[in-house]
PAPA-268362 format. One record per residue (C-alpha): residue number from 1; residue in one letter; y, x, z. Coordinates in nm, 2 decimals, decimal comma. Each point is the difference from the previous one (the first is absolute). Layout:
# PAPA-268362
 num residuo      Y      X      Z
 NUM       a      Y      X      Z
...
//
This chain:
# PAPA-268362
 num residuo      Y      X      Z
   1       m   8,46  16,27   9,96
   2       l  -0,14  -0,36   0,03
   3       r  -0,36  -0,05   0,04
   4       p  -0,18  -0,24  -0,25
   5       s   0,00  -0,29   0,24
   6       t   0,35   0,01   0,06
   7       r   0,12   0,03  -0,38
   8       t  -0,26  -0,32  -0,05
   9       i   0,18  -0,16   0,28
  10       l   0,33   0,07  -0,16
  11       a  -0,12  -0,10  -0,32
  12       a  -0,13  -0,32   0,11
  13       l   0,35  -0,10   0,19
  14       l   0,17   0,09  -0,32
  15       l  -0,21  -0,21  -0,21
  16       s   0,06  -0,28   0,26
  17       a   0,38   0,04  -0,02
  18       t  -0,02   0,00  -0,36
  19       t  -0,18  -0,30  -0,06
  20       s   0,23  -0,18   0,28
  21       a   0,32   0,09  -0,20
  22       h  -0,14  -0,18  -0,30
  23       a  -0,13  -0,27   0,14
  24       d   0,15  -0,36  -0,04
  25       k   0,17  -0,16   0,32
  26       i  -0,09  -0,33   0,10
  27       f   0,24  -0,22   0,19
  28       v  -0,10  -0,30   0,21
  29       s   0,27  -0,24   0,18
  30       n  -0,13  -0,10   0,34
  31       e   0,15  -0,34   0,07
  32       r  -0,06  -0,01   0,39
  33       d   0,08   0,37   0,07
  34       n   0,31   0,05  -0,21
  35       t  -0,13   0,30  -0,17
  36       v  -0,09   0,13  -0,35
  37       t  -0,31   0,23   0,03
  38       v  -0,05   0,28  -0,25
  39       i  -0,34   0,11  -0,11
  40       d  -0,14   0,29  -0,22
  41       s  -0,19  -0,14  -0,29
  42       d  -0,23   0,28  -0,02
  43       t  -0,12   0,05   0,37
  44       l   0,11  -0,35   0,11
  45       k   0,17   0,13   0,34
  46       i   0,33  -0,12   0,12
  47       i   0,27   0,21  -0,10
  48       k   0,31  -0,18   0,19
  49       t   0,07  -0,34   0,17
  50       i   0,35  -0,09  -0,08
  51       p   0,20  -0,21   0,23
  52       t   0,17  -0,29  -0,21
  53       g   0,21  -0,29   0,11
  54       k  -0,17  -0,35   0,15
  55       r  -0,29  -0,15  -0,21
  56       p  -0,04   0,23  -0,30
  57       r  -0,18  -0,17  -0,29
  58       g   0,06   0,01  -0,37
  59       m   0,09   0,34  -0,15
  60       a   0,04   0,14  -0,36
  61       m   0,03   0,38  -0,13
  62       t   0,31   0,07  -0,21
  63       p  -0,10   0,12  -0,36
  64       d   0,04   0,37   0,09
  65       y  -0,22  -0,04   0,30
  66       r   0,27   0,17   0,23
  67       e   0,08  -0,30   0,19
  68       l  -0,21  -0,29   0,17
  69       i   0,20  -0,32   0,06
  70       v  -0,15  -0,21   0,30
  71       c   0,08  -0,37   0,08
  72       i   0,08  -0,03   0,38
  73       g   0,00  -0,33   0,07
  74       d   0,10  -0,06   0,35
  75       d   0,30   0,21  -0,03
  76       n   0,11  -0,14  -0,34
  77       r   0,03   0,32  -0,18
  78       l  -0,16   0,28  -0,22
  79       d  -0,11   0,30   0,09
  80       v  -0,01   0,32  -0,21
  81       i  -0,25   0,26   0,03
  82       n   0,03   0,34  -0,14
  83       t  -0,36   0,05  -0,15
  84       d   0,02   0,40   0,06
  85       k   0,16   0,01   0,34
  86       l  -0,21  -0,29   0,10
  87       e   0,28  -0,18   0,21
  88       v   0,25  -0,28  -0,03
  89       i   0,32   0,14  -0,15
  90       k   0,19  -0,35  -0,04
  91       s   0,01  -0,35   0,07
  92       f   0,13  -0,26  -0,27
  93       a   0,13  -0,33   0,20
  94       a   0,13  -0,22  -0,27
  95       s  -0,36  -0,05  -0,06
  96       g   0,03  -0,37   0,09
  97       p  -0,18  -0,14   0,31
  98       d  -0,39   0,07   0,07
  99       p  -0,07   0,19  -0,30
 100       e  -0,37  -0,03  -0,11
 101       l  -0,10   0,14  -0,32
 102       l   0,17   0,20  -0,23
 103       a   0,04   0,11  -0,36
 104       i   0,17   0,29  -0,17
 105       n   0,07  -0,01  -0,36
 106       h  -0,13   0,26  -0,24
 107       k   0,34   0,21  -0,04
 108       g   0,01   0,01   0,39
 109       d   0,37  -0,14   0,05
 110       l  -0,08  -0,35   0,10
 111       i  -0,20  -0,15   0,30
 112       y  -0,11  -0,35   0,02
 113       i  -0,07  -0,13   0,33
 114       a  -0,17  -0,33   0,15
 115       n   0,19  -0,14   0,28
 116       e  -0,24  -0,21   0,17
 117       d   0,26  -0,20   0,22
 118       d   0,24  -0,07  -0,24
 119       s  -0,15  -0,12  -0,29
 120       l   0,15   0,27  -0,23
 121       v  -0,08   0,33  -0,20
 122       t   0,27   0,27   0,05
 123       v   0,05   0,25  -0,26
 124       m   0,12   0,30   0,14
 125       d   0,21   0,36  -0,18
 126       r  -0,24   0,24   0,12
 127       s   0,21   0,27  -0,02
 128       t   0,29  -0,16   0,23
 129       g  -0,24  -0,25   0,23
 130       e   0,24  -0,29  -0,10
 131       a  -0,12  -0,33  -0,09
 132       i   0,11  -0,08  -0,37
 133       a  -0,17  -0,35   0,00
 134       e  -0,17  -0,29   0,18
 135       i  -0,24  -0,20  -0,18
 136       p  -0,09  -0,34   0,15
 137       v  -0,37  -0,08  -0,02
 138       g  -0,28  -0,23   0,18
 139       v  -0,03   0,01   0,37
 140       e  -0,15   0,31   0,17
 141       p   0,00   0,26  -0,30
 142       e  -0,25   0,26   0,00
 143       g  -0,14   0,16  -0,29
 144       m   0,21   0,21  -0,20
 145       a  -0,12   0,18  -0,35
 146       v   0,24   0,16  -0,29
 147       s  -0,13  -0,02  -0,39
 148       p  -0,11   0,35  -0,15
 149       d   0,33  -0,05  -0,21
 150       d   0,23  -0,08   0,27
 151       s   0,09  -0,33  -0,15
 152       l  -0,18  -0,25   0,21
 153       i   0,00  -0,04   0,38
 154       v  -0,28  -0,24   0,21
 155       d   0,02  -0,11   0,33
 156       t  -0,23  -0,22   0,17
 157       s   0,09  -0,25   0,28
 158       e  -0,25  -0,07   0,26
 159       q   0,11  -0,33   0,12
 160       t   0,12  -0,15  -0,37
 161       s  -0,34   0,12  -0,13
 162       m   0,16   0,14  -0,31
 163       a   0,04   0,32  -0,19
 164       h   0,41   0,05  -0,13
 165       f   0,05   0,14  -0,34
 166       i   0,34   0,20  -0,01
 167       d   0,17   0,16  -0,25
 168       a   0,11   0,31   0,09
 169       k   0,31   0,03  -0,20
 170       t   0,16  -0,31   0,11
 171       n  -0,19  -0,03   0,37
 172       k  -0,07  -0,36  -0,13
 173       v  -0,31  -0,20   0,05
 174       l  -0,17  -0,07  -0,33
 175       a  -0,28  -0,18   0,12
 176       n  -0,18  -0,14   0,36
 177       v  -0,38  -0,01  -0,04
 178       l  -0,21  -0,19   0,25
 179       v  -0,30   0,17   0,17
 180       d  -0,23  -0,03   0,26
 181       t   0,12  -0,03   0,36
 182       r   0,15   0,32   0,18
 183       p   0,04   0,24  -0,32
 184       r   0,01   0,34   0,15
 185       e   0,01   0,27  -0,30
 186       a   0,11   0,01  -0,33
 187       t  -0,10   0,28  -0,26
 188       f   0,04   0,07  -0,34
 189       t  -0,28   0,13  -0,23
 190       k   0,02   0,34  -0,16
 191       d   0,14  -0,15  -0,30
 192       g   0,25  -0,24   0,13
 193       k  -0,19  -0,31  -0,13
 194       e  -0,11  -0,13   0,29
 195       v   0,10  -0,07   0,36
 196       w  -0,28  -0,05   0,27
 197       v   0,09  -0,19   0,32
 198       s  -0,20  -0,01   0,30
 199       a   0,03  -0,32   0,21
 200       e  -0,13   0,07   0,34
 201       v  -0,09  -0,36   0,16
 202       g  -0,08  -0,16  -0,37
 203       g  -0,27   0,26  -0,04
 204       t   0,09   0,08  -0,36
 205       v   0,16   0,26  -0,25
 206       a   0,23  -0,16  -0,25
 207       i   0,02   0,20  -0,33
 208       i   0,32  -0,11  -0,17
 209       d   0,11   0,10  -0,34
 210       a   0,35   0,22   0,03
 211       k   0,13  -0,15  -0,33
 212       t  -0,09  -0,37   0,00
 213       f  -0,01  -0,04   0,39
 214       e  -0,31  -0,17  -0,03
 215       t  -0,30   0,02   0,24
 216       k  -0,30   0,16  -0,20
 217       k  -0,26  -0,02   0,24
 218       k  -0,05  -0,03   0,38
 219       l  -0,29   0,22   0,19
 220       l  -0,19  -0,10   0,24
 221       f  -0,20   0,17   0,27
 222       d  -0,37  -0,06   0,13
 223       v  -0,18   0,25   0,21
 224       p  -0,35  -0,14   0,13
 225       g   0,02  -0,05   0,40
 226       v   0,37   0,01   0,00
 227       r   0,21  -0,33   0,07
 228       p   0,21  -0,10  -0,27
 229       e   0,32  -0,02   0,19
 230       l  -0,04   0,38   0,08
 231       m   0,04   0,10  -0,35
 232       q   0,37   0,08   0,03
 233       p   0,12   0,22  -0,29
 234       i   0,29   0,20   0,05
 235       g   0,07   0,35  -0,15
 236       i  -0,07   0,08  -0,36
 237       r  -0,03   0,33  -0,19
 238       f  -0,12   0,10  -0,34
 239       t  -0,19   0,28  -0,11
 240       l   0,19   0,28  -0,21
 241       d  -0,17  -0,15  -0,32
 242       g   0,11  -0,35   0,10
 243       k  -0,37  -0,12  -0,05
 244       t  -0,07  -0,09   0,36
 245       a   0,18  -0,14   0,30
 246       f  -0,05   0,05   0,37
 247       i   0,08  -0,30   0,22
 248       a  -0,01   0,01   0,37
 249       l  -0,14  -0,34   0,14
 250       g   0,15   0,02   0,36
 251       p  -0,25  -0,14   0,26
 252       s  -0,32  -0,01  -0,22
 253       n   0,01   0,39   0,04
 254       r  -0,05   0,06  -0,34
 255       v   0,19   0,12  -0,30
 256       a  -0,08  -0,14  -0,34
 257       v  -0,04   0,18  -0,34
 258       v   0,09  -0,23  -0,32
 259       d  -0,04   0,10  -0,35
 260       t   0,37  -0,07  -0,14
 261       a  -0,12  -0,08  -0,37
 262       t  -0,27  -0,24   0,12
 263       y   0,15  -0,11   0,33
 264       q  -0,35   0,03   0,13
 265       i  -0,06   0,11   0,37
 266       k  -0,22   0,29  -0,04
 267       n  -0,03   0,12   0,40
 268       y   0,08  -0,06   0,35
 269       i   0,08   0,31   0,20
 270       l  -0,07  -0,01   0,36
 271       v   0,30   0,17   0,20
 272       g   0,16  -0,02   0,35
 273       q   0,13  -0,32   0,14
 274       r   0,27  -0,21  -0,17
 275       p   0,08   0,24  -0,31
 276       w   0,37  -0,06  -0,06
 277       h   0,15   0,23  -0,26
 278       l  -0,16   0,30  -0,19
 279       e   0,12   0,24  -0,27
 280       l  -0,15   0,24  -0,25
 281       k  -0,01   0,37   0,04
 282       p   0,24   0,14  -0,27
 283       d  -0,31   0,13  -0,22
 284       g  -0,21  -0,31   0,03
 285       t  -0,28   0,10   0,17
 286       k   0,03  -0,17   0,33
 287       m   0,15  -0,33   0,13
 288       y   0,16   0,00   0,36
 289       v  -0,01  -0,33   0,21
 290       a   0,19  -0,06   0,29
 291       n  -0,21  -0,23   0,25
 292       g   0,22  -0,15   0,23
 293       m  -0,28  -0,08   0,30
 294       t  -0,18   0,31   0,04
 295       n   0,32   0,23  -0,03
 296       d  -0,12   0,19  -0,26
 297       i  -0,04   0,08  -0,40
 298       t  -0,30  -0,01  -0,21
 299       v  -0,07   0,24  -0,25
 300       i  -0,14  -0,16  -0,33
 301       d  -0,14   0,20  -0,30
 302       v   0,12  -0,16  -0,29
 303       a  -0,28   0,09  -0,25
 304       t  -0,30  -0,08   0,24
 305       q   0,20  -0,31   0,16
 306       k  -0,12   0,16   0,33
 307       a   0,19  -0,01   0,35
 308       e  -0,03   0,38   0,09
 309       k   0,16   0,05   0,34
 310       s   0,21  -0,20   0,26
 311       v   0,34   0,23   0,11
 312       p   0,16  -0,14   0,35
 313       v   0,35  -0,06  -0,04
 314       g   0,27  -0,15   0,21
 315       r  -0,04  -0,38   0,16
 316       l   0,04  -0,26  -0,26
 317       p   0,03   0,18  -0,33
 318       w   0,16  -0,21  -0,29
 319       g   0,10   0,21  -0,30
 320       v  -0,12   0,31  -0,18
 321       a   0,20   0,25  -0,21
 322       v  -0,11   0,32  -0,17
 323       k   0,20   0,31  -0,09
 324       p  -0,18   0,23  -0,28
 325       g  -0,09   0,35   0,13
 326       q   0,16   0,32  -0,16
 327       k  -0,14   0,15  -0,29
//
C-alpha cells in the first residue's frame, strides 16, 4: 500500500503530465544556431531543440497545425517540421534562393515564399513541394501575407520600399504601393479590409486599404528618452478580436500597443533587446516576442499589457509560431 506522501507525489506528477499534454507548443527559430526551440506554454520550459538547415528565419504553421514550414535562408530551401514528432521530416528545395518569410493560404495547399536574392515570390504546391509559379516583384522581397479569403497576396520589397498586391488566381501584380524605407512585414487585419506594413528604417507602419490600395494612415512611434532612429517596427500581430495590434519596435526594445479603430498608440511595453517577430497564443491571452539580441522570448499578458517573463532560447531568435495544445 502506498504511503500518503507517495500518493501525493504521484498525483502531482500525473497532474504535471496532464497539464503539459494540454499545453501549447511555442516554436522559435534561432538564426545563428540553425535550430528551432520548442517551449511548453504552461511550464515555459524547453521541450526540445530541433536542428535545421543554415539560418532559419520565417515560419508558418499549416492550417491543421501538423506541420511547421521554416525558411532556411542560407541553404535555399524550406524545412518541414512535424509538430508531433518535433523533427524535420522533409525539405523543399524548390523554394527559390534565400527564402526569408513565407505565408500559407487558408486551404493549406499553397505556400508563398519571398526570395530575397532573386526579386521573386515563389508559389509552391505544398503537397509536392514543387514551384508552380514565380512572380517578379521589387528588390529584396521580405514580407508575405495572404488575405482571409485567400484571394489576395501581399509581398513587401525592402530596397524598392513597396508593398506588392497580387491576385491569387492569376498570380499577377495588381498594385505597387509605395511605403517608407525598408518594409519588413505585411499583415492583414482580421476582417481583411486593411494591410498593415511595417517599415523598419522609415520607422512607420502604413495602413493600406485592401480594396483601393490607398494608404489610409501612417503610424509614427515616440518613446520619451529613446532616439527616434531606434523606433524600427518589424513584426505585427492582432488580438483575437482584431481590436488591438502589437508591433515589435526593434532596437527601441519596445512593443507598441495600438487601437485598430482609432489608430492611437495606447502603450509601449519594455521587452528584451531588439524584438523581431511575435505571435499570439491561440486562446488570445499571451503574446510571445522573439528578442534577437538577448536570445530570449518575452511573454506578454494581453489583457494587462504587461511583460511577465523572459524565456531563454537559442542565439539570434527571429520568428515565432504556436501550435495549440490538445483538448
